[in-house]
N, C-alpha and C positions, 0 to 999 in steps of 0.2 A: 272201193274195195273189190278186188278180184276174188269173188266168192269161190269160183271153181278151183282156185289155186290153194285153198286151205285144206289141210288134212281132214279136219272135222268142222265143216261149215256151221253145223248146228250150234257148236260152242260159241262161235262169234255172235250169232243171232240171239242166243240165250243171254250172253253177256250184255248185249245191247239193250235188251228188255230189262235186265236186272239193274243196269246203271241208270236207265231212265226212271224206273220205279223208285230207286233210292233217291234220285235227284228231286222228283216231284212228290214223293211221299205216297205213292200208289201201292195198293196191295199187289203183290207179285202174282198171286193165283187168279186175279181178275184182269190181268193185262194180256194183250195179244199183239200181233204184228199186222200192220196194214201195208199193202204194197201198191205202189202206183207206177205205171209205165210212163217214163218221161219222153220228151221229144229229142233227147240227146242220143245220138248214134254211138258215140264212143266216149270213153272216160276223159279224153282230151277236150271234149266239147263242154264239159262241166266247169264253170268258172266260180261258182259260189258254193258255200257249205250249207247244208240243210240246217234249219233251226233245230229240228229234232230228227233223229234217225240217221240214216246214211244212204249213200248211193252205192249200188253194187252193179258189177258187170260180170260177164263170163257165163251167163246162163243161155241155154239153147232150147229150141222148141222143135219137136218132131212132128211132121205132117201138117204144119200150118206156118204162117208167118204173120208178123205184126205190121199193120198198116199205120204208119206214124201220123199221116194226115187225118185219117178217120178215127184213130185211136180204137181200133178193133182188130180182131183176128180175121184173117182172110185165108183162102185156100192157098196152099203153097204152089209155086211154079212147077211145071213138069220137070221131073228128074232132079228135083231139089228137095231131098227128104228132111235135112236138118238145117235150121236157120238160127242165127244168133239173135237174141232179144236185144232191144235197146237198153240203155241204162235204166235200172229200176231204183225207185226210192222206197226204202223200207222204213216205216214209221212205227215205233212202239206206241200203243194207245190203250186206254182202259176199254175193256170189252163193252161196257154199257154205253160208252160214248160213240162207239162205232156205228155209223149209219150207212148202210150199203145202198147204192142207187139202183 
Protein backbone atom coordinates (compact mmCIF):
# COMPACT_ATOMS: atom_id res chain seq x y z
CA UNK A 1 0.00 0.00 0.00
CA UNK A 2 1.41 3.35 -1.00
CA UNK A 3 0.54 5.20 2.21
CA UNK A 4 1.74 8.61 1.01
CA UNK A 5 -0.73 8.49 -1.87
CA UNK A 6 -3.79 8.35 0.36
CA UNK A 7 -5.73 11.51 1.11
CA UNK A 8 -6.21 10.52 4.76
CA UNK A 9 -3.74 7.72 5.62
CA UNK A 10 -4.94 7.54 9.23
CA UNK A 11 -8.28 6.23 7.97
CA UNK A 12 -6.60 3.26 6.28
CA UNK A 13 -4.62 2.40 9.41
CA UNK A 14 -7.73 2.74 11.59
CA UNK A 15 -9.67 0.46 9.26
CA UNK A 16 -6.83 -2.07 9.42
CA UNK A 17 -7.02 -2.15 13.23
CA UNK A 18 -10.83 -2.34 13.21
CA UNK A 19 -10.93 -5.21 10.72
CA UNK A 20 -8.33 -7.19 12.68
CA UNK A 21 -10.15 -6.59 15.97
CA UNK A 22 -13.42 -7.73 14.44
CA UNK A 23 -11.77 -10.82 12.93
CA UNK A 24 -10.00 -11.85 16.17
CA UNK A 25 -12.59 -10.65 18.68
CA UNK A 26 -10.22 -8.15 20.30
CA UNK A 27 -11.43 -5.01 22.09
CA UNK A 28 -10.77 -2.02 19.85
CA UNK A 29 -9.71 0.30 22.67
CA UNK A 30 -6.94 -2.12 23.71
CA UNK A 31 -5.43 -2.58 20.26
CA UNK A 32 -2.56 -0.73 18.65
CA UNK A 33 -0.24 -0.88 15.65
CA UNK A 34 3.23 -2.42 15.65
CA UNK A 35 5.63 -1.46 12.86
CA UNK A 36 8.58 -3.45 11.53
CA UNK A 37 11.08 -2.24 8.97
CA UNK A 38 11.58 -5.03 6.43
CA UNK A 39 14.55 -5.95 4.25
CA UNK A 40 12.58 -5.04 1.10
CA UNK A 41 13.73 -1.89 -0.70
CA UNK A 42 10.69 -1.49 -2.99
CA UNK A 43 7.15 -2.81 -3.20
CA UNK A 44 8.18 -4.94 -6.19
CA UNK A 45 10.51 -6.95 -3.92
CA UNK A 46 7.60 -8.17 -1.77
CA UNK A 47 6.39 -11.55 -3.02
CA UNK A 48 4.15 -12.77 -0.18
CA UNK A 49 1.21 -11.37 1.72
CA UNK A 50 1.56 -10.84 5.45
CA UNK A 51 -0.45 -13.10 7.73
CA UNK A 52 -1.72 -10.08 9.61
CA UNK A 53 -1.39 -6.42 8.79
CA UNK A 54 -0.02 -4.99 5.58
CA UNK A 55 3.12 -3.75 3.87
CA UNK A 56 3.35 0.00 3.29
CA UNK A 57 5.66 2.16 1.20
CA UNK A 58 6.07 5.84 0.49
CA UNK A 59 7.42 7.03 3.83
CA UNK A 60 10.46 9.27 4.09
CA UNK A 61 12.91 10.16 6.83
CA UNK A 62 14.64 13.48 7.33
CA UNK A 63 18.15 13.78 8.76
CA UNK A 64 18.90 10.05 8.96
CA UNK A 65 18.80 6.92 6.85
CA UNK A 66 17.98 3.27 7.50
CA UNK A 67 20.76 0.68 7.30
CA UNK A 68 19.13 -2.50 6.01
CA UNK A 69 22.04 -4.81 6.91
CA UNK A 70 22.28 -3.63 10.53
CA UNK A 71 18.54 -2.84 10.92
CA UNK A 72 19.18 0.51 12.56
CA UNK A 73 19.25 4.23 11.92
CA UNK A 74 22.50 5.77 10.76
CA UNK A 75 23.61 9.29 9.97
CA UNK A 76 22.55 10.50 6.60
CA UNK A 77 25.11 11.04 3.87
CA UNK A 78 26.35 14.59 3.33
CA UNK A 79 23.92 16.78 1.37
CA UNK A 80 21.23 14.09 1.55
CA UNK A 81 18.51 15.51 3.78
CA UNK A 82 15.55 13.25 2.95
CA UNK A 83 15.74 9.48 2.35
CA UNK A 84 13.05 6.94 1.58
CA UNK A 85 12.37 4.25 4.15
CA UNK A 86 12.32 0.60 3.07
CA UNK A 87 8.99 -1.22 2.98
CA UNK A 88 7.35 -1.28 6.42
CA UNK A 89 5.15 -4.01 7.83
CA UNK A 90 2.29 -2.67 9.95
CA UNK A 91 0.73 -5.23 12.29
CA UNK A 92 -2.36 -4.64 14.45
CA UNK A 93 -1.84 -6.19 17.89
CA UNK A 94 -3.39 -6.14 21.34
CA UNK A 95 -1.49 -3.65 23.48
CA UNK A 96 -0.90 -6.07 26.37
CA UNK A 97 0.74 -8.60 24.00
CA UNK A 98 3.18 -6.06 22.60
CA UNK A 99 6.67 -6.63 23.97
CA UNK A 100 9.25 -4.12 22.83
CA UNK A 101 12.89 -5.12 22.68
